[in-house]
Structures are given as structure tokens and as C-alpha cells.
C-alpha positions in Angstrom: 23.8 66.8 -69.4 23.0 64.0 -71.9 25.3 61.6 -70.1 23.6 62.4 -66.8 20.2 61.9 -68.4 21.2 58.6 -69.9 22.4 57.4 -66.5 19.3 58.6 -64.8 17.0 56.6 -67.1 19.0 53.3 -66.7 16.7 52.2 -63.9 14.7 53.3 -60.8 17.7 53.1 -58.4 19.8 55.3 -60.7 17.0 57.8 -61.1 16.3 58.0 -57.4 19.9 58.4 -56.6 20.6 61.2 -59.1 17.5 63.2 -58.5 17.7 62.8 -54.7 21.5 63.7 -54.6 21.1 66.8 -56.8 18.1 68.0 -54.7 20.1 67.5 -51.5 23.0 69.4 -52.9 20.7 72.3 -54.0 19.2 72.5 -50.4 22.4 72.2 -48.5 25.0 74.1 -50.6 24.2 77.6 -49.3 23.9 76.6 -45.6 27.2 74.6 -45.8 29.3 76.9 -48.0 27.7 80.2 -46.9 25.8 82.8 -48.9 27.9 83.8 -51.9 27.4 84.2 -55.6 29.2 80.9 -56.3 27.1 78.9 -53.9 23.8 80.5 -55.1 24.7 79.7 -58.7 25.7 76.1 -57.8 22.5 75.7 -55.8 20.5 77.0 -58.8 22.2 74.8 -61.3 21.8 71.6 -59.3 18.2 72.4 -58.5 17.4 73.0 -62.1 19.1 69.7 -63.1 17.0 67.9 -60.5 13.7 69.4 -61.7 14.6 68.8 -65.4 15.3 65.2 -64.7 12.0 64.9 -62.8 10.3 66.1 -66.0 12.3 63.7 -68.2 11.5 60.7 -66.0 7.7 61.5 -66.4 8.1 62.1 -70.2 9.9 58.8 -70.8 8.4 56.5 -68.1 5.0 58.0 -67.5 3.4 58.8 -64.2 2.9 55.3 -62.8 6.6 54.3 -62.7 8.0 57.8 -62.6 6.1 58.9 -59.5 7.4 56.0 -57.5 11.0 57.2 -58.2 10.2 60.8 -57.5 8.3 60.0 -54.3 11.3 58.1 -52.9 13.6 61.0 -53.9 11.3 63.5 -52.2 11.2 61.4 -49.1 15.0 61.1 -49.0 15.3 64.9 -49.6 12.9 65.7 -46.7 14.6 63.3 -44.4 18.0 64.8 -45.2 16.7 68.3 -44.7 15.2 67.3 -41.3 18.4 65.7 -40.1 20.7 68.4 -41.4 18.6 71.5 -41.0 16.2 70.4 -38.3 13.4 71.1 -40.6 11.8 69.1 -43.5 10.3 72.3 -45.0 13.0 72.9 -47.7 12.4 69.3 -49.0 8.7 69.5 -48.8 8.6 72.9 -50.5 10.8 71.8 -53.3 8.7 68.7 -54.0 5.3 70.7 -53.8 6.3 74.0 -55.5 8.7 72.6 -58.1 8.4 69.0 -58.7 4.6 68.6 -58.6 3.8 71.2 -61.2 6.5 69.9 -63.5 5.2 66.3 -63.0 1.7 67.6 -64.0 2.9 69.5 -67.1 5.2 66.6 -68.2 2.3 64.3 -68.0 0.1 66.7 -70.0 2.9 66.9 -72.7 3.3 63.0 -72.7 -0.5 62.5 -73.1 -1.3 65.3 -75.6 2.0 65.6 -77.4 1.2 69.3 -77.6 3.5 72.1 -76.5 0.7 74.5 -76.9 -1.7 72.6 -74.6 1.1 72.2 -72.1 1.7 76.0 -72.1 -2.0 76.6 -71.5 -2.0 74.0 -68.7 0.9 75.9 -67.2 -1.1 79.1 -67.3 -3.8 77.2 -65.4 -1.3 76.3 -62.7 -0.2 79.9 -62.6 -3.7 81.1 -62.0 -4.0 78.6 -59.1 -0.7 80.1 -57.7 -2.2 83.7 -58.1 -5.3 82.4 -56.2 -3.3 81.0 -53.4 -1.1 84.1 -53.2 -4.0 86.6 -52.9 -6.4 84.4 -50.8 -4.1 82.4 -48.5 -0.7 84.1 -48.6 -1.9 87.6 -47.8 1.0 88.1 -45.3 3.7 87.0 -47.7 4.6 90.5 -48.9 4.8 91.9 -45.4 7.0 89.1 -44.4 9.4 89.6 -47.3 9.5 93.3 -46.7 10.3 92.8 -43.0 13.1 90.2 -43.8 14.7 92.5 -46.3 14.5 95.6 -44.1 15.9 93.7 -41.2 18.8 92.3 -43.3 19.5 95.8 -44.6 19.4 97.4 -41.1 21.8 94.6 -39.9 24.4 96.0 -42.2 23.5 99.7 -42.0 20.6 101.8 -41.2 18.2 102.1 -44.2 17.2 105.6 -45.2 13.5 106.3 -45.9 14.2 106.3 -49.6 16.0 102.9 -49.4 13.1 101.4 -47.4 10.7 102.7 -50.0 12.8 101.1 -52.7 12.7 97.8 -50.8 8.9 98.0 -50.7 8.6 98.7 -54.4 11.0 95.8 -55.2 9.1 93.3 -53.1 5.8 94.6 -54.5 7.1 93.9 -58.1 8.3 90.4 -56.9 4.8 89.7 -55.6 3.2 90.7 -58.9 5.7 88.6 -60.9 5.7 85.6 -58.5 3.3 83.4 -60.5 4.7 84.4 -63.9 8.3 83.7 -62.7 7.3 80.2 -61.4 5.5 79.6 -64.8 8.6 80.7 -66.7 10.7 78.3 -64.7 8.2 75.4 -65.1 8.0 75.8 -68.9 11.7 76.2 -69.4 12.2 73.0 -67.4 9.6 71.2 -69.6 11.2 72.4 -72.8 14.7 71.3 -71.6 13.3 67.9 -70.6 11.6 67.5 -73.9 14.8 68.5 -75.7 16.7 65.9 -73.8 14.1 63.3 -74.6 14.4 64.1 -78.3 18.2 64.1 -78.2 18.3 60.7 -76.4 16.1 59.3 -79.2 18.3 61.0 -81.8 15.3 62.9 -83.0 14.8 66.5 -84.1 11.2 66.4 -83.2 11.4 69.0 -80.4 12.7 71.7 -82.8 9.9 71.1 -85.2 7.4 71.1 -82.5 8.7 74.3 -80.9 8.9 76.2 -84.3 5.2 75.3 -84.9 4.1 76.4 -81.5 0.7 78.4 -81.6 -1.6 79.0 -78.7 -4.6 79.7 -80.9 -7.0 82.6 -81.4 -9.1 82.0 -78.3 -6.1 82.3 -76.1 -4.9 85.3 -78.1 -8.3 87.0 -77.6 -8.0 86.4 -73.8 -4.5 88.1 -73.9 -6.0 91.1 -75.8 -8.6 91.5 -73.0 -6.5 90.6 -69.9 -3.3 92.7 -70.6 -5.1 96.0 -71.2 -7.4 95.4 -68.2 -4.4 94.7 -65.9 -2.8 98.0 -67.0 -6.1 99.9 -66.7 -7.5 98.6 -63.4 -4.2 98.2 -61.6 -5.5 95.3 -59.5 -2.7 93.2 -58.1 -4.2 89.8 -59.1 -5.1 91.0 -62.6 -1.6 92.4 -63.2 -0.1 89.1 -62.1 -2.5 87.3 -64.6 -1.4 89.8 -67.3 2.3 89.0 -66.6 1.4 85.3 -66.9 -0.3 85.8 -70.3 2.7 87.9 -71.6 5.1 85.0 -70.7 2.9 82.4 -72.4 2.8 84.4 -75.7 6.5 85.3 -75.4 7.1 81.7 -76.0 5.0 81.8 -79.2 6.8 84.9 -80.3 10.2 83.1 -79.7 8.9 80.2 -81.8 8.2 82.7 -84.6 11.7 84.0 -84.4 13.2 80.5 -84.5 11.0 79.6 -87.5 11.8 82.7 -89.5 15.6 82.3 -88.9 15.7 78.5 -89.4 16.6 78.8 -93.1 18.9 81.7 -92.7 22.7 81.2 -93.1 23.4 83.4 -90.1 20.7 81.9 -87.9 22.9 81.0 -85.0 24.5 84.4 -84.4 21.2 86.1 -84.9 19.5 83.8 -82.3 22.4 84.5 -79.9 21.8 88.3 -80.4 18.0 87.9 -80.0 18.5 86.0 -76.7 21.0 88.5 -75.4 18.5 91.3 -76.1 15.7 89.2 -74.5 17.7 88.7 -71.3 19.2 92.2 -71.0 16.4 94.3 -72.4 13.5 92.1 -71.4 11.2 95.0 -70.7 11.2 96.0 -74.4 12.2 92.8 -76.3 10.0 90.5 -74.1 6.9 92.7 -74.6 7.6 93.0 -78.4 8.1 89.2 -78.6 4.9 88.6 -76.7 3.0 91.0 -79.1 4.5 89.1 -82.0 3.2 85.8 -80.5 -0.3 87.2 -80.0 -0.6 88.8 -83.5 0.8 85.7 -85.1 -2.4 83.8 -84.3 -4.2 86.0 -87.0 -1.4 87.0 -89.3 0.4 83.7 -89.5 4.0 85.0 -89.7 5.3 81.4 -90.3 3.3 80.6 -93.4 6.2 81.0 -95.7 8.8 79.6 -93.3 10.3 76.2 -94.0 11.4 73.7 -91.5 15.1 72.8 -91.8 16.0 69.3 -92.9 
């Protein structure tokens, strides 16, 4: 990844070629190879690399020069999608839903040099997504349910119980749409910032991340929003609560990294923590988010020391 990042930053032509090619592969890999686990994973990886490099370009070159490269890459992607798939929608969707938020967040990080403010800006973007979802995409859930039911009936007739499970699954996806996008945006920004630090032979990102704190006002908002979402059971409010949980989960992860930084067994313990976070996210993720919220008052990292 570092070698690819170095090549991408050599000049505007290299950057345009790499980002555009990765994005085209991400769009075309499933239609060309067919739907399979391998093709989906490859599409995800190439798409992730493209978006990370978009963030890295903005972090290192700024919006003025970076946007020119990204605009050309987006145009090439849309043209390729139109020629190959008879629709420019995949290219336009990728540029608007993935690249544009990452560009904004990368510029926020470049301007403020604050991971906390970038996380909060990401929450703002997530709130906009929730607004669009419940004001303008009101038929999105019905369309997803119809597509999944039709796909299931194409293979075998769905029972009433299976159809109910599909509806519940899609309902959960709708509630987690904004928070899932937010999680992706912030992971991309963190990876891009890590690449920037590695290319500069700096450990700055690690120090910045271990010191991450969203502050008491944001924590107070979390204390209000999360219980309200659980109590009122309003879709938009639950979506907002998920968003807040993800934001403070990052602060909780920063606390874990800080506390383990000076431990001899830090690496295996971090691996264990992330395994639990991925596979038992319903429990570990919530506990980590609670840790992040409470840390704003109790200061769990006061006695932690940054590694040399």
C-alpha cells in the first residue's frame, strides 16, 4: 500500500491513473466476473484503496490541486461506466456518496489538524445523510425489500417467516445506513492519515489517535441522544444514536490503545480486542463507546504514557 501511495503522489497523471483505474475495477469486477465472494471482496478492496488514495491526495496536496485530479478520475470513471454498463450512475454514485464526503473530511483534517473535529464533522455529514434518507429517500426501504424478496423468490418461494426476516433485516440496514457510511468515511480518513505519516516517516498519527477526545459537550449530546433513541423508537433518532455510538467508539478505541501502549503484550492484546470488536460488536462496541463517553469526565488516559 505504501508503494502504491508513493506512486500516486508522484504527480497528477499518476494520481489520476491510479485512482481512476482502481475505481473502474471496483465498478466492473462483479459485472464481469459474476457475483461471488471473491469478486465482491476484490471489488471492496479496490474501492477502499481508491477512496483512501482520494483522502491521501487531499491531505498531502490540498483541495485546489487535489480536486482537479479527483474530478478527472471521476469523469473517467463515469464515462467508463456509461460505455461498459450503459449507465453513468455507478460512477456518479461513487463520486458523490464516497469521494465527496472523504474530500470534505480530509480537508477538515488538513485545515484543523484535529482528529476530534474531523470525527465531529463526519457526524454532521451523517446527520445530512439521515435527513436525506427520511425526507427524500422514503421509498428506499420498500425498494430494498422488493429486490430482496424477488431475489429470494427467484431461487425458491419464501415462507411468511422468511419474508418477515427479510423485512426486519432491511429495516435494520436502513437504521444503520448513515452510521455505516460514517464508519467507512472515518476508517478511510484514518488510513489516509496513517499513510501520510508513514510516507513522512513520522509517528504523529499514533500520538494523535491515542490522544483523541471528542469533549464534554459532545459527550453530553451522546448521553441525551442514545437514551432518547431507545425510548422514543423513532427511526431517524435511532439512526442518530447509532451515529453517536460509532463516534464515541473511536474515542473508546483510542483509550484502549493509550492504555496498552506501554504494555509488553500490547500487540496480542490489541489483536484480541479487535477480534472481539468485530465478532461481538453488539457487546464490545457498546462497551467501547461507553468508555469513550465516560472518558471525557474521568480521563482514563491521564496516567498513560505515549511510547517513544
